[in-house]
N, C-alpha and C positions, 0 to 999 in steps of 0.2 A: 394096486399097482404103485410102483415107486415113481414119484415125480422128479424130473430132472430139470434144473434151472441152469442155464448157460449164458455167459456173457464174456465179451472181450473188450477191454479198454473202455468201459462204461462207467464204473464206479469212481474212477479217478475224477470225474466231473461232478461228483456228489459230495456234499459236505460230510466230514467224518461222523458227526452225530446221526445223520440220515443213513450212512452206511451201517452203523451199529443197529439202527432201528430196522433196516432191511434184514440183517442177520437175525434179529429178534423175531421178526415175522416168520421167517423160515423155521426157526426153532419152535415157535408156537404151533405152526401148521404141522410140524412133524409129530405132534401128539396124536394126530389122526391117521397119518401115513408117512412112511419114510421118504426123505428128500435127499437127493444128491445135488450139490451145488458145485458146478465147474466154473472156475473163474480164471481169467487171464488178465492180470493187472500188474502195474509197477509195484515194486516193494513198498510196503507201508500202507497200501490201500486196503488190503485184507491182512491186518497185523498178525493174525494167528497163523497164516500161511508164511508170511515173511519171516516169522520167528524160526521157521524150520529151514530157511535157506542158508546155504554157505555163502561166502563172499561173492559178490556179483561178478558176472562175466560180461562179455560183449552182448550177451542175450539178456536184455533188460527186463523182461516181464517174467512173472511167476505163474505157471499153470498149477492151480490148486484144485483139490477135490475135498469138499467138506461134506461129511455124512451126518445128517440129522436124524435121530431116532428118539422118540419119546421126549422131545425137548432138549436133548443132549447133543453136542456136536463133537465130531472127531475130524481134525484137519490133517491133510497130507499134501506135501509138495510133490507133484508129479514130474515137473520139468521146468527148466529155464526156457524162455521163448522170446522171439521177436514179436512185436505187436501183430495181432491177427494171425499168428501161427505160421508166418512165412518159413520159419525155421525153428525147430524146438530141439532142445537137448534133454532127453529123459535121463534122469539120474539113476534109475534102476528099473529093471524088468527082468525077472528071473535071475537076479544077481548080476546082470550085465548092464553096461552103460551103452547108449546108442543115440544116434541123431535121427530126427524125423524131418523131412523136407516136404513142404506143401506148395 
């Protein structure tokens, strides 16, 4: 079974070297099973996701999905969001852009 790790506005409180260590733990663990990491953090907290983002909008957080398989990672930007998903703007879904409200 695939393991899913989710957090929102957590890693911003962790030092950058510990964030990288966390990602390393997920990569290592993915040698035994696939892992999906869903993160909702400000730009720069997960640099690999931030690198995929266009210029910031009023939606300040980045909803990212990182897939880990056999120690390798693949990052995707899913949406811009407000903290804790009160409102998210998804950049793509079947070729369409849309808003999500929670």
